[in-house]
Every structure is written in structure tokens, then in C-alpha cells.
mmJSON file of the N, C-alpha and C atoms, coordinates in Angstrom:
{"data_MODEL":{"atom_site":{
"group_PDB":["ATOM","ATOM","ATOM","ATOM","ATOM","ATOM","ATOM","ATOM","ATOM","ATOM","ATOM","ATOM","ATOM","ATOM","ATOM","ATOM","ATOM","ATOM","ATOM","ATOM","ATOM","ATOM","ATOM","ATOM","ATOM","ATOM","ATOM","ATOM","ATOM","ATOM","ATOM","ATOM","ATOM","ATOM","ATOM","ATOM","ATOM","ATOM","ATOM","ATOM","ATOM","ATOM","ATOM","ATOM","ATOM","ATOM","ATOM","ATOM","ATOM","ATOM","ATOM","ATOM","ATOM","ATOM","ATOM","ATOM","ATOM","ATOM","ATOM","ATOM","ATOM","ATOM","ATOM","ATOM","ATOM","ATOM","ATOM","ATOM","ATOM","ATOM","ATOM","ATOM","ATOM","ATOM","ATOM","ATOM","ATOM","ATOM","ATOM","ATOM","ATOM","ATOM","ATOM","ATOM","ATOM","ATOM","ATOM","ATOM","ATOM","ATOM","ATOM","ATOM","ATOM","ATOM","ATOM","ATOM","ATOM","ATOM","ATOM","ATOM","ATOM","ATOM","ATOM","ATOM","ATOM","ATOM","ATOM","ATOM","ATOM","ATOM","ATOM","ATOM","ATOM","ATOM","ATOM","ATOM","ATOM","ATOM","ATOM","ATOM","ATOM","ATOM","ATOM","ATOM","ATOM","ATOM","ATOM","ATOM","ATOM","ATOM","ATOM","ATOM","ATOM","ATOM","ATOM","ATOM","ATOM","ATOM","ATOM","ATOM","ATOM","ATOM","ATOM","ATOM","ATOM","ATOM","ATOM","ATOM","ATOM","ATOM","ATOM","ATOM","ATOM","ATOM","ATOM","ATOM","ATOM","ATOM","ATOM","ATOM","ATOM","ATOM","ATOM","ATOM","ATOM","ATOM","ATOM","ATOM","ATOM","ATOM","ATOM","ATOM","ATOM","ATOM","ATOM","ATOM","ATOM","ATOM","ATOM","ATOM","ATOM","ATOM","ATOM","ATOM","ATOM","ATOM","ATOM","ATOM","ATOM","ATOM","ATOM","ATOM","ATOM","ATOM","ATOM","ATOM","ATOM","ATOM","ATOM","ATOM","ATOM","ATOM","ATOM","ATOM","ATOM","ATOM","ATOM","ATOM","ATOM","ATOM","ATOM","ATOM","ATOM","ATOM","ATOM","ATOM","ATOM","ATOM","ATOM","ATOM","ATOM","ATOM","ATOM","ATOM","ATOM","ATOM","ATOM","ATOM","ATOM","ATOM","ATOM","ATOM","ATOM","ATOM","ATOM","ATOM","ATOM","ATOM","ATOM","ATOM","ATOM","ATOM","ATOM","ATOM","ATOM","ATOM"],
"id":[1,2,3,4,5,6,7,8,9,10,11,12,13,14,15,16,17,18,19,20,21,22,23,24,25,26,27,28,29,30,31,32,33,34,35,36,37,38,39,40,41,42,43,44,45,46,47,48,49,50,51,52,53,54,55,56,57,58,59,60,61,62,63,64,65,66,67,68,69,70,71,72,73,74,75,76,77,78,79,80,81,82,83,84,85,86,87,88,89,90,91,92,93,94,95,96,97,98,99,100,101,102,103,104,105,106,107,108,109,110,111,112,113,114,115,116,117,118,119,120,121,122,123,124,125,126,127,128,129,130,131,132,133,134,135,136,137,138,139,140,141,142,143,144,145,146,147,148,149,150,151,152,153,154,155,156,157,158,159,160,161,162,163,164,165,166,167,168,169,170,171,172,173,174,175,176,177,178,179,180,181,182,183,184,185,186,187,188,189,190,191,192,193,194,195,196,197,198,199,200,201,202,203,204,205,206,207,208,209,210,211,212,213,214,215,216,217,218,219,220,221,222,223,224,225,226,227,228,229,230,231,232,233,234,235,236,237,238,239,240,241,242,243,244,245,246],
"type_symbol":["N","C","C","N","C","C","N","C","C","N","C","C","N","C","C","N","C","C","N","C","C","N","C","C","N","C","C","N","C","C","N","C","C","N","C","C","N","C","C","N","C","C","N","C","C","N","C","C","N","C","C","N","C","C","N","C","C","N","C","C","N","C","C","N","C","C","N","C","C","N","C","C","N","C","C","N","C","C","N","C","C","N","C","C","N","C","C","N","C","C","N","C","C","N","C","C","N","C","C","N","C","C","N","C","C","N","C","C","N","C","C","N","C","C","N","C","C","N","C","C","N","C","C","N","C","C","N","C","C","N","C","C","N","C","C","N","C","C","N","C","C","N","C","C","N","C","C","N","C","C","N","C","C","N","C","C","N","C","C","N","C","C","N","C","C","N","C","C","N","C","C","N","C","C","N","C","C","N","C","C","N","C","C","N","C","C","N","C","C","N","C","C","N","C","C","N","C","C","N","C","C","N","C","C","N","C","C","N","C","C","N","C","C","N","C","C","N","C","C","N","C","C","N","C","C","N","C","C","N","C","C","N","C","C","N","C","C","N","C","C","N","C","C","N","C","C"],
"label_atom_id":["N","CA","C","N","CA","C","N","CA","C","N","CA","C","N","CA","C","N","CA","C","N","CA","C","N","CA","C","N","CA","C","N","CA","C","N","CA","C","N","CA","C","N","CA","C","N","CA","C","N","CA","C","N","CA","C","N","CA","C","N","CA","C","N","CA","C","N","CA","C","N","CA","C","N","CA","C","N","CA","C","N","CA","C","N","CA","C","N","CA","C","N","CA","C","N","CA","C","N","CA","C","N","CA","C","N","CA","C","N","CA","C","N","CA","C","N","CA","C","N","CA","C","N","CA","C","N","CA","C","N","CA","C","N","CA","C","N","CA","C","N","CA","C","N","CA","C","N","CA","C","N","CA","C","N","CA","C","N","CA","C","N","CA","C","N","CA","C","N","CA","C","N","CA","C","N","CA","C","N","CA","C","N","CA","C","N","CA","C","N","CA","C","N","CA","C","N","CA","C","N","CA","C","N","CA","C","N","CA","C","N","CA","C","N","CA","C","N","CA","C","N","CA","C","N","CA","C","N","CA","C","N","CA","C","N","CA","C","N","CA","C","N","CA","C","N","CA","C","N","CA","C","N","CA","C","N","CA","C","N","CA","C","N","CA","C","N","CA","C","N","CA","C","N","CA","C","N","CA","C","N","CA","C","N","CA","C"],
"label_alt_id":[null,null,null,null,null,null,null,null,null,null,null,null,null,null,null,null,null,null,null,null,null,null,null,null,null,null,null,null,null,null,null,null,null,null,null,null,null,null,null,null,null,null,null,null,null,null,null,null,null,null,null,null,null,null,null,null,null,null,null,null,null,null,null,null,null,null,null,null,null,null,null,null,null,null,null,null,null,null,null,null,null,null,null,null,null,null,null,null,null,null,null,null,null,null,null,null,null,null,null,null,null,null,null,null,null,null,null,null,null,null,null,null,null,null,null,null,null,null,null,null,null,null,null,null,null,null,null,null,null,null,null,null,null,null,null,null,null,null,null,null,null,null,null,null,null,null,null,null,null,null,null,null,null,null,null,null,null,null,null,null,null,null,null,null,null,null,null,null,null,null,null,null,null,null,null,null,null,null,null,null,null,null,null,null,null,null,null,null,null,null,null,null,null,null,null,null,null,null,null,null,null,null,null,null,null,null,null,null,null,null,null,null,null,null,null,null,null,null,null,null,null,null,null,null,null,null,null,null,null,null,null,null,null,null,null,null,null,null,null,null,null,null,null,null,null,null],
"label_comp_id":["MET","MET","MET","ALA","ALA","ALA","GLU","GLU","GLU","GLY","GLY","GLY","SER","SER","SER","GLY","GLY","GLY","ARG","ARG","ARG","THR","THR","THR","GLN","GLN","GLN","THR","THR","THR","VAL","VAL","VAL","ARG","ARG","ARG","MET","MET","MET","VAL","VAL","VAL","LEU","LEU","LEU","ILE","ILE","ILE","THR","THR","THR","SER","SER","SER","SER","SER","SER","ILE","ILE","ILE","GLU","GLU","GLU","ASN","ASN","ASN","VAL","VAL","VAL","THR","THR","THR","LEU","LEU","LEU","LYS","LYS","LYS","ILE","ILE","ILE","ASP","ASP","ASP","PRO","PRO","PRO","ALA","ALA","ALA","VAL","VAL","VAL","VAL","VAL","VAL","LEU","LEU","LEU","ALA","ALA","ALA","THR","THR","THR","PRO","PRO","PRO","LYS","LYS","LYS","TYR","TYR","TYR","SER","SER","SER","ASP","ASP","ASP","ASP","ASP","ASP","LYS","LYS","LYS","THR","THR","THR","GLN","GLN","GLN","GLU","GLU","GLU","LEU","LEU","LEU","LYS","LYS","LYS","VAL","VAL","VAL","TYR","TYR","TYR","VAL","VAL","VAL","ASP","ASP","ASP","ASP","ASP","ASP","GLN","GLN","GLN","MET","MET","MET","VAL","VAL","VAL","LYS","LYS","LYS","HIS","HIS","HIS","LEU","LEU","LEU","ALA","ALA","ALA","ALA","ALA","ALA","THR","THR","THR","ASP","ASP","ASP","PRO","PRO","PRO","HIS","HIS","HIS","SER","SER","SER","LEU","LEU","LEU","ARG","ARG","ARG","GLN","GLN","GLN","GLN","GLN","GLN","LEU","LEU","LEU","THR","THR","THR","THR","THR","THR","TRP","TRP","TRP","MET","MET","MET","LYS","LYS","LYS","ARG","ARG","ARG","PHE","PHE","PHE","LEU","LEU","LEU","SER","SER","SER","THR","THR","THR","THR","THR","THR","SER","SER","SER"],
"label_asym_id":["A","A","A","A","A","A","A","A","A","A","A","A","A","A","A","A","A","A","A","A","A","A","A","A","A","A","A","A","A","A","A","A","A","A","A","A","A","A","A","A","A","A","A","A","A","A","A","A","A","A","A","A","A","A","A","A","A","A","A","A","A","A","A","A","A","A","A","A","A","A","A","A","A","A","A","A","A","A","A","A","A","A","A","A","A","A","A","A","A","A","A","A","A","A","A","A","A","A","A","A","A","A","A","A","A","A","A","A","A","A","A","A","A","A","A","A","A","A","A","A","A","A","A","A","A","A","A","A","A","A","A","A","A","A","A","A","A","A","A","A","A","A","A","A","A","A","A","A","A","A","A","A","A","A","A","A","A","A","A","A","A","A","A","A","A","A","A","A","A","A","A","A","A","A","A","A","A","A","A","A","A","A","A","A","A","A","A","A","A","A","A","A","A","A","A","A","A","A","A","A","A","A","A","A","A","A","A","A","A","A","A","A","A","A","A","A","A","A","A","A","A","A","A","A","A","A","A","A","A","A","A","A","A","A","A","A","A","A","A","A","A","A","A","A","A","A"],
"label_entity_id":["1","1","1","1","1","1","1","1","1","1","1","1","1","1","1","1","1","1","1","1","1","1","1","1","1","1","1","1","1","1","1","1","1","1","1","1","1","1","1","1","1","1","1","1","1","1","1","1","1","1","1","1","1","1","1","1","1","1","1","1","1","1","1","1","1","1","1","1","1","1","1","1","1","1","1","1","1","1","1","1","1","1","1","1","1","1","1","1","1","1","1","1","1","1","1","1","1","1","1","1","1","1","1","1","1","1","1","1","1","1","1","1","1","1","1","1","1","1","1","1","1","1","1","1","1","1","1","1","1","1","1","1","1","1","1","1","1","1","1","1","1","1","1","1","1","1","1","1","1","1","1","1","1","1","1","1","1","1","1","1","1","1","1","1","1","1","1","1","1","1","1","1","1","1","1","1","1","1","1","1","1","1","1","1","1","1","1","1","1","1","1","1","1","1","1","1","1","1","1","1","1","1","1","1","1","1","1","1","1","1","1","1","1","1","1","1","1","1","1","1","1","1","1","1","1","1","1","1","1","1","1","1","1","1","1","1","1","1","1","1","1","1","1","1","1","1"],
"label_seq_id":[1,1,1,2,2,2,3,3,3,4,4,4,5,5,5,6,6,6,7,7,7,8,8,8,9,9,9,10,10,10,11,11,11,12,12,12,13,13,13,14,14,14,15,15,15,16,16,16,17,17,17,18,18,18,19,19,19,20,20,20,21,21,21,22,22,22,23,23,23,24,24,24,25,25,25,26,26,26,27,27,27,28,28,28,29,29,29,30,30,30,31,31,31,32,32,32,33,33,33,34,34,34,35,35,35,36,36,36,37,37,37,38,38,38,39,39,39,40,40,40,41,41,41,42,42,42,43,43,43,44,44,44,45,45,45,46,46,46,47,47,47,48,48,48,49,49,49,50,50,50,51,51,51,52,52,52,53,53,53,54,54,54,55,55,55,56,56,56,57,57,57,58,58,58,59,59,59,60,60,60,61,61,61,62,62,62,63,63,63,64,64,64,65,65,65,66,66,66,67,67,67,68,68,68,69,69,69,70,70,70,71,71,71,72,72,72,73,73,73,74,74,74,75,75,75,76,76,76,77,77,77,78,78,78,79,79,79,80,80,80,81,81,81,82,82,82],
"pdbx_PDB_ins_code":[null,null,null,null,null,null,null,null,null,null,null,null,null,null,null,null,null,null,null,null,null,null,null,null,null,null,null,null,null,null,null,null,null,null,null,null,null,null,null,null,null,null,null,null,null,null,null,null,null,null,null,null,null,null,null,null,null,null,null,null,null,null,null,null,null,null,null,null,null,null,null,null,null,null,null,null,null,null,null,null,null,null,null,null,null,null,null,null,null,null,null,null,null,null,null,null,null,null,null,null,null,null,null,null,null,null,null,null,null,null,null,null,null,null,null,null,null,null,null,null,null,null,null,null,null,null,null,null,null,null,null,null,null,null,null,null,null,null,null,null,null,null,null,null,null,null,null,null,null,null,null,null,null,null,null,null,null,null,null,null,null,null,null,null,null,null,null,null,null,null,null,null,null,null,null,null,null,null,null,null,null,null,null,null,null,null,null,null,null,null,null,null,null,null,null,null,null,null,null,null,null,null,null,null,null,null,null,null,null,null,null,null,null,null,null,null,null,null,null,null,null,null,null,null,null,null,null,null,null,null,null,null,null,null,null,null,null,null,null,null,null,null,null,null,null,null],
"Cartn_x":[111.12,111.061,112.423,112.425,113.664,114.369,115.687,116.466,116.047,115.878,115.507,114.005,113.244,111.795,111.223,110.068,109.429,108.141,107.442,106.198,105.913,105.126,104.681,103.313,103.162,101.893,101.565,100.355,99.892,98.678,98.705,97.581,97.121,95.861,95.287,94.181,94.194,93.181,92.685,91.459,90.889,90.582,91.208,90.995,90.249,89.21,88.426,88.632,89.033,89.262,88.684,88.398,87.805,88.856,90.136,91.193,92.532,93.447,94.765,95.555,95.116,95.778,95.616,94.626,94.375,95.231,96.005,96.755,98.242,98.854,100.305,100.845,101.78,102.392,103.671,103.745,104.946,105.547,106.85,107.555,108.488,108.411,109.252,110.516,111.692,112.919,113.356,112.763,113.121,112.477,111.49,110.819,111.533,111.984,112.698,111.827,111.617,110.804,111.642,111.474,112.148,111.208,111.202,110.37,111.057,110.287,110.908,111.925,111.658,112.606,113.912,113.834,115.05,115.862,115.196,115.891,116.531,115.794,116.336,117.527,117.435,118.538,119.786,119.629,120.783,121.382,120.533,121.028,121.869,121.397,122.149,123.458,123.406,124.608,125.66,125.233,126.155,126.726,125.894,126.365,127.443,127.234,128.224,129.539,129.449,130.648,131.407,130.687,131.332,131.942,131.214,131.762,133.04,133.068,134.251,135.423,135.154,136.215,136.766,135.896,136.345,137.196,136.817,137.608,139.006,139.069,140.368,141.189,140.539,141.233,141.82,141.021,141.492,142.56,142.547,143.538,144.864,144.864,146.087,147.118,148.388,149.451,149.645,149.476,149.601,148.569,147.311,146.267,146.381,147.235,147.363,148.762,149.382,150.755,150.828,149.821,149.829,149.849,149.099,149.091,150.501,151.183,152.545,153.487,153.333,154.179,153.944,152.7,152.394,152.919,152.805,153.322,154.829,155.532,156.987,157.34,156.636,156.893,156.659,155.554,155.246,156.31,156.793,157.831,159.103,159.46,160.652,160.46,159.289,158.998,159.049,158.425,158.376,159.755,160.58,161.92,162.832,162.582,163.407,162.944,161.703,161.185,161.296,161.598,161.682,163.045],
"Cartn_y":[87.458,86.019,85.473,84.517,83.94,83.15,83.088,82.356,80.895,80.355,78.958,78.721,79.774,79.592,80.185,79.748,80.274,79.534,79.937,79.265,79.48,78.589,78.725,79.373,80.441,81.15,81.534,81.252,81.608,82.51,83.618,84.547,84.721,84.44,84.633,85.668,86.62,87.675,87.928,88.297,88.754,90.237,91.068,92.509,92.964,93.695,94.208,95.716,96.181,97.604,98.017,99.284,99.75,99.97,100.099,100.342,99.971,99.466,99.134,100.388,101.536,102.784,103.087,102.467,102.682,101.782,100.894,99.906,100.225,100.216,100.374,99.176,98.483,97.337,97.797,97.593,97.947,96.676,96.526,95.339,95.762,95.081,95.373,94.505,95.102,94.299,93.691,94.135,93.57,92.201,91.871,90.581,89.589,88.507,87.487,86.24,85.746,84.556,83.444,82.251,81.091,79.906,79.088,77.89,76.852,75.936,74.86,74.075,73.858,73.129,73.886,75.216,76.031,75.907,76.018,75.914,74.545,73.491,72.138,71.936,72.449,72.326,73.04,74.253,75.016,74.352,73.793,73.08,71.884,71.138,69.981,70.42,71.496,72.019,72.413,73.071,73.477,72.269,71.262,70.057,69.356,69.238,68.598,69.385,70.722,71.559,71.397,71.463,71.364,69.975,68.941,67.585,67.447,68.017,67.969,68.704,69.862,70.625,69.858,69.196,68.43,67.237,66.55,65.425,65.917,67.057,67.614,68.01,68.591,69.025,67.827,66.778,65.6,64.833,64.936,64.228,64.986,66.261,67.064,66.576,66.606,66.15,67.113,68.403,69.39,70.494,70.243,71.211,72.504,72.524,73.717,74.319,74.235,74.73,76.236,76.961,78.409,78.753,78.012,78.264,78.065,77.02,76.765,77.878,78.361,79.451,80.713,81.019,82.208,82.077,80.894,80.673,80.876,80.332,80.502,81.975,82.683,84.104,84.907,84.609,85.337,85.088,83.868,83.573,84.346,84.394,85.158,86.642,87.158,88.58,88.936,88.111,88.401,88.277,87.359,87.214,88.376,89.029,90.164,91.472,91.532,92.767,92.749,91.634,91.557,91.975],
"Cartn_z":[150.445,150.426,150.861,151.74,152.239,151.143,151.26,150.266,150.263,149.075,148.949,148.949,149.158,149.145,147.868,147.525,146.331,146.077,145.073,144.729,143.248,142.72,141.348,141.374,140.626,140.61,139.174,138.769,137.429,137.573,136.877,136.893,135.457,135.216,133.877,133.991,133.073,133.088,131.676,131.593,130.334,130.529,129.718,129.8,128.553,128.761,127.631,127.557,126.384,126.19,124.843,124.721,123.464,122.385,122.807,121.833,122.462,121.642,122.191,122.545,122.079,122.444,123.928,124.566,125.986,126.881,126.279,127.05,127.01,128.174,128.277,129.048,128.454,129.11,129.786,131.09,131.838,132.41,132.228,132.707,133.825,134.937,136.093,136.01,135.752,135.642,136.97,138.075,139.383,139.591,138.779,138.893,137.982,138.567,137.808,137.758,136.571,136.399,135.778,136.273,135.702,135.808,134.797,134.841,135.731,136.285,137.064,136.242,134.952,134.094,133.97,133.784,133.689,134.974,136.112,137.399,137.574,137.236,137.35,136.425,135.184,134.224,134.723,135.252,135.753,136.985,137.84,139.02,138.598,137.622,137.13,136.474,135.698,135.047,136.082,137.136,138.202,138.926,139.189,139.87,139.05,137.746,136.876,136.922,136.857,136.89,138.215,139.33,140.647,140.833,140.438,140.544,139.73,138.521,137.664,138.324,138.9,139.563,140.766,141.509,142.676,142.251,141.178,140.675,140.282,139.582,139.18,140.404,141.391,142.606,143.35,143.495,144.217,143.447,142.128,141.31,141.226,141.56,141.458,142.472,142.058,142.973,144.133,143.889,144.952,144.73,145.114,144.823,145.615,146.647,147.49,147.42,146.256,146.132,146.347,145.94,146.129,147.615,148.417,149.86,150.432,149.994,150.483,150.05,148.809,148.335,149.15,149.446,150.249,151.666,152.246,153.599,153.628,152.648,152.569,152.408,151.545,151.32,152.6,153.304,154.535,155.604,155.72,156.701,156.386,155.098,154.705,154.98,154.635,154.844,156.319,157.145,158.578,159.228,158.718,159.304,158.934,157.803,157.416,158.059,158.492,159.093,160.606,161.211,162.679,163.154],
"occupancy":[1.0,1.0,1.0,1.0,1.0,1.0,1.0,1.0,1.0,1.0,1.0,1.0,1.0,1.0,1.0,1.0,1.0,1.0,1.0,1.0,1.0,1.0,1.0,1.0,1.0,1.0,1.0,1.0,1.0,1.0,1.0,1.0,1.0,1.0,1.0,1.0,1.0,1.0,1.0,1.0,1.0,1.0,1.0,1.0,1.0,1.0,1.0,1.0,1.0,1.0,1.0,1.0,1.0,1.0,1.0,1.0,1.0,1.0,1.0,1.0,1.0,1.0,1.0,1.0,1.0,1.0,1.0,1.0,1.0,1.0,1.0,1.0,1.0,1.0,1.0,1.0,1.0,1.0,1.0,1.0,1.0,1.0,1.0,1.0,1.0,1.0,1.0,1.0,1.0,1.0,1.0,1.0,1.0,1.0,1.0,1.0,1.0,1.0,1.0,1.0,1.0,1.0,1.0,1.0,1.0,1.0,1.0,1.0,1.0,1.0,1.0,1.0,1.0,1.0,1.0,1.0,1.0,1.0,1.0,1.0,1.0,1.0,1.0,1.0,1.0,1.0,1.0,1.0,1.0,1.0,1.0,1.0,1.0,1.0,1.0,1.0,1.0,1.0,1.0,1.0,1.0,1.0,1.0,1.0,1.0,1.0,1.0,1.0,1.0,1.0,1.0,1.0,1.0,1.0,1.0,1.0,1.0,1.0,1.0,1.0,1.0,1.0,1.0,1.0,1.0,1.0,1.0,1.0,1.0,1.0,1.0,1.0,1.0,1.0,1.0,1.0,1.0,1.0,1.0,1.0,1.0,1.0,1.0,1.0,1.0,1.0,1.0,1.0,1.0,1.0,1.0,1.0,1.0,1.0,1.0,1.0,1.0,1.0,1.0,1.0,1.0,1.0,1.0,1.0,1.0,1.0,1.0,1.0,1.0,1.0,1.0,1.0,1.0,1.0,1.0,1.0,1.0,1.0,1.0,1.0,1.0,1.0,1.0,1.0,1.0,1.0,1.0,1.0,1.0,1.0,1.0,1.0,1.0,1.0,1.0,1.0,1.0,1.0,1.0,1.0,1.0,1.0,1.0,1.0,1.0,1.0],
"B_iso_or_equiv":[0.0,0.0,0.0,0.0,0.0,0.0,0.0,0.0,0.0,0.0,0.0,0.0,0.0,0.0,0.0,0.0,0.0,0.0,0.0,0.0,0.0,0.0,0.0,0.0,0.0,0.0,0.0,0.0,0.0,0.0,0.0,0.0,0.0,0.0,0.0,0.0,0.0,0.0,0.0,0.0,0.0,0.0,0.0,0.0,0.0,0.0,0.0,0.0,0.0,0.0,0.0,0.0,0.0,0.0,0.0,0.0,0.0,0.0,0.0,0.0,0.0,0.0,0.0,0.0,0.0,0.0,0.0,0.0,0.0,0.0,0.0,0.0,0.0,0.0,0.0,0.0,0.0,0.0,0.0,0.0,0.0,0.0,0.0,0.0,0.0,0.0,0.0,0.0,0.0,0.0,0.0,0.0,0.0,0.0,0.0,0.0,0.0,0.0,0.0,0.0,0.0,0.0,0.0,0.0,0.0,0.0,0.0,0.0,0.0,0.0,0.0,0.0,0.0,0.0,0.0,0.0,0.0,0.0,0.0,0.0,0.0,0.0,0.0,0.0,0.0,0.0,0.0,0.0,0.0,0.0,0.0,0.0,0.0,0.0,0.0,0.0,0.0,0.0,0.0,0.0,0.0,0.0,0.0,0.0,0.0,0.0,0.0,0.0,0.0,0.0,0.0,0.0,0.0,0.0,0.0,0.0,0.0,0.0,0.0,0.0,0.0,0.0,0.0,0.0,0.0,0.0,0.0,0.0,0.0,0.0,0.0,0.0,0.0,0.0,0.0,0.0,0.0,0.0,0.0,0.0,0.0,0.0,0.0,0.0,0.0,0.0,0.0,0.0,0.0,0.0,0.0,0.0,0.0,0.0,0.0,0.0,0.0,0.0,0.0,0.0,0.0,0.0,0.0,0.0,0.0,0.0,0.0,0.0,0.0,0.0,0.0,0.0,0.0,0.0,0.0,0.0,0.0,0.0,0.0,0.0,0.0,0.0,0.0,0.0,0.0,0.0,0.0,0.0,0.0,0.0,0.0,0.0,0.0,0.0,0.0,0.0,0.0,0.0,0.0,0.0,0.0,0.0,0.0,0.0,0.0,0.0],
"pdbx_formal_charge":[null,null,null,null,null,null,null,null,null,null,null,null,null,null,null,null,null,null,null,null,null,null,null,null,null,null,null,null,null,null,null,null,null,null,null,null,null,null,null,null,null,null,null,null,null,null,null,null,null,null,null,null,null,null,null,null,null,null,null,null,null,null,null,null,null,null,null,null,null,null,null,null,null,null,null,null,null,null,null,null,null,null,null,null,null,null,null,null,null,null,null,null,null,null,null,null,null,null,null,null,null,null,null,null,null,null,null,null,null,null,null,null,null,null,null,null,null,null,null,null,null,null,null,null,null,null,null,null,null,null,null,null,null,null,null,null,null,null,null,null,null,null,null,null,null,null,null,null,null,null,null,null,null,null,null,null,null,null,null,null,null,null,null,null,null,null,null,null,null,null,null,null,null,null,null,null,null,null,null,null,null,null,null,null,null,null,null,null,null,null,null,null,null,null,null,null,null,null,null,null,null,null,null,null,null,null,null,null,null,null,null,null,null,null,null,null,null,null,null,null,null,null,null,null,null,null,null,null,null,null,null,null,null,null,null,null,null,null,null,null,null,null,null,null,null,null],
"auth_seq_id":[1,1,1,2,2,2,3,3,3,4,4,4,5,5,5,6,6,6,7,7,7,8,8,8,9,9,9,10,10,10,11,11,11,12,12,12,13,13,13,14,14,14,15,15,15,16,16,16,17,17,17,18,18,18,19,19,19,20,20,20,21,21,21,22,22,22,23,23,23,24,24,24,25,25,25,26,26,26,27,27,27,28,28,28,29,29,29,30,30,30,31,31,31,32,32,32,33,33,33,34,34,34,35,35,35,36,36,36,37,37,37,38,38,38,39,39,39,40,40,40,41,41,41,42,42,42,43,43,43,44,44,44,45,45,45,46,46,46,47,47,47,48,48,48,49,49,49,50,50,50,51,51,51,52,52,52,53,53,53,54,54,54,55,55,55,56,56,56,57,57,57,58,58,58,59,59,59,60,60,60,61,61,61,62,62,62,63,63,63,64,64,64,65,65,65,66,66,66,67,67,67,68,68,68,69,69,69,70,70,70,71,71,71,72,72,72,73,73,73,74,74,74,75,75,75,76,76,76,77,77,77,78,78,78,79,79,79,80,80,80,81,81,81,82,82,82],
"auth_comp_id":["MET","MET","MET","ALA","ALA","ALA","GLU","GLU","GLU","GLY","GLY","GLY","SER","SER","SER","GLY","GLY","GLY","ARG","ARG","ARG","THR","THR","THR","GLN","GLN","GLN","THR","THR","THR","VAL","VAL","VAL","ARG","ARG","ARG","MET","MET","MET","VAL","VAL","VAL","LEU","LEU","LEU","ILE","ILE","ILE","THR","THR","THR","SER","SER","SER","SER","SER","SER","ILE","ILE","ILE","GLU","GLU","GLU","ASN","ASN","ASN","VAL","VAL","VAL","THR","THR","THR","LEU","LEU","LEU","LYS","LYS","LYS","ILE","ILE","ILE","ASP","ASP","ASP","PRO","PRO","PRO","ALA","ALA","ALA","VAL","VAL","VAL","VAL","VAL","VAL","LEU","LEU","LEU","ALA","ALA","ALA","THR","THR","THR","PRO","PRO","PRO","LYS","LYS","LYS","TYR","TYR","TYR","SER","SER","SER","ASP","ASP","ASP","ASP","ASP","ASP","LYS","LYS","LYS","THR","THR","THR","GLN","GLN","GLN","GLU","GLU","GLU","LEU","LEU","LEU","LYS","LYS","LYS","VAL","VAL","VAL","TYR","TYR","TYR","VAL","VAL","VAL","ASP","ASP","ASP","ASP","ASP","ASP","GLN","GLN","GLN","MET","MET","MET","VAL","VAL","VAL","LYS","LYS","LYS","HIS","HIS","HIS","LEU","LEU","LEU","ALA","ALA","ALA","ALA","ALA","ALA","THR","THR","THR","ASP","ASP","ASP","PRO","PRO","PRO","HIS","HIS","HIS","SER","SER","SER","LEU","LEU","LEU","ARG","ARG","ARG","GLN","GLN","GLN","GLN","GLN","GLN","LEU","LEU","LEU","THR","THR","THR","THR","THR","THR","TRP","TRP","TRP","MET","MET","MET","LYS","LYS","LYS","ARG","ARG","ARG","PHE","PHE","PHE","LEU","LEU","LEU","SER","SER","SER","THR","THR","THR","THR","THR","THR","SER","SER","SER"],
"auth_asym_id":["A","A","A","A","A","A","A","A","A","A","A","A","A","A","A","A","A","A","A","A","A","A","A","A","A","A","A","A","A","A","A","A","A","A","A","A","A","A","A","A","A","A","A","A","A","A","A","A","A","A","A","A","A","A","A","A","A","A","A","A","A","A","A","A","A","A","A","A","A","A","A","A","A","A","A","A","A","A","A","A","A","A","A","A","A","A","A","A","A","A","A","A","A","A","A","A","A","A","A","A","A","A","A","A","A","A","A","A","A","A","A","A","A","A","A","A","A","A","A","A","A","A","A","A","A","A","A","A","A","A","A","A","A","A","A","A","A","A","A","A","A","A","A","A","A","A","A","A","A","A","A","A","A","A","A","A","A","A","A","A","A","A","A","A","A","A","A","A","A","A","A","A","A","A","A","A","A","A","A","A","A","A","A","A","A","A","A","A","A","A","A","A","A","A","A","A","A","A","A","A","A","A","A","A","A","A","A","A","A","A","A","A","A","A","A","A","A","A","A","A","A","A","A","A","A","A","A","A","A","A","A","A","A","A","A","A","A","A","A","A","A","A","A","A","A","A"],
"auth_atom_id":["N","CA","C","N","CA","C","N","CA","C","N","CA","C","N","CA","C","N","CA","C","N","CA","C","N","CA","C","N","CA","C","N","CA","C","N","CA","C","N","CA","C","N","CA","C","N","CA","C","N","CA","C","N","CA","C","N","CA","C","N","CA","C","N","CA","C","N","CA","C","N","CA","C","N","CA","C","N","CA","C","N","CA","C","N","CA","C","N","CA","C","N","CA","C","N","CA","C","N","CA","C","N","CA","C","N","CA","C","N","CA","C","N","CA","C","N","CA","C","N","CA","C","N","CA","C","N","CA","C","N","CA","C","N","CA","C","N","CA","C","N","CA","C","N","CA","C","N","CA","C","N","CA","C","N","CA","C","N","CA","C","N","CA","C","N","CA","C","N","CA","C","N","CA","C","N","CA","C","N","CA","C","N","CA","C","N","CA","C","N","CA","C","N","CA","C","N","CA","C","N","CA","C","N","CA","C","N","CA","C","N","CA","C","N","CA","C","N","CA","C","N","CA","C","N","CA","C","N","CA","C","N","CA","C","N","CA","C","N","CA","C","N","CA","C","N","CA","C","N","CA","C","N","CA","C","N","CA","C","N","CA","C","N","CA","C","N","CA","C","N","CA","C","N","CA","C","N","CA","C","N","CA","C","N","CA","C"],
"pdbx_PDB_model_num":[1,1,1,1,1,1,1,1,1,1,1,1,1,1,1,1,1,1,1,1,1,1,1,1,1,1,1,1,1,1,1,1,1,1,1,1,1,1,1,1,1,1,1,1,1,1,1,1,1,1,1,1,1,1,1,1,1,1,1,1,1,1,1,1,1,1,1,1,1,1,1,1,1,1,1,1,1,1,1,1,1,1,1,1,1,1,1,1,1,1,1,1,1,1,1,1,1,1,1,1,1,1,1,1,1,1,1,1,1,1,1,1,1,1,1,1,1,1,1,1,1,1,1,1,1,1,1,1,1,1,1,1,1,1,1,1,1,1,1,1,1,1,1,1,1,1,1,1,1,1,1,1,1,1,1,1,1,1,1,1,1,1,1,1,1,1,1,1,1,1,1,1,1,1,1,1,1,1,1,1,1,1,1,1,1,1,1,1,1,1,1,1,1,1,1,1,1,1,1,1,1,1,1,1,1,1,1,1,1,1,1,1,1,1,1,1,1,1,1,1,1,1,1,1,1,1,1,1,1,1,1,1,1,1,1,1,1,1,1,1,1,1,1,1,1,1]
}}}
């Protein structure tokens, strides 16, 4: 299934057996199930988190200070090795 695609599917069955000893329930851990509400809740939770991180990033006085430090270090390193 392509990323972002999916469908809701419900299967109901009535199984008749003479004894529960004849029944074995096997669960496939590769199958992941989530309700639409769970997916919507997690999507909203992620949106709130990302929005909060972006607000903090934009409010920072120098959100890219590490990049500047690495650039300065690389220039010093390259000038000493040349």
C-alpha cells in the first residue's frame, strides 16, 4: 500500500465449532490497526508540537548558532591544514 493511502475495513464472522479446544487464535504483529479517532488525535498532537517548536525557533535570537560555530571551526581547520 502506498504511503498515505489506506481504507477502513470491517470483517464480521460467525464461527461455529464443537469445542474451543479446536480454535487457535493467531495474531500477526505485522498488521497495525488504528482507529480514525486515534489517527486524528495523533495528527493533532504532532501539529501542536511542530507549531510550538516553530514558534520557539522563530523567537530565538540566533536559532542557527551551531551552524555558525561549525563554519568558523571548519574555516580554522582548513586554514591550518592547507
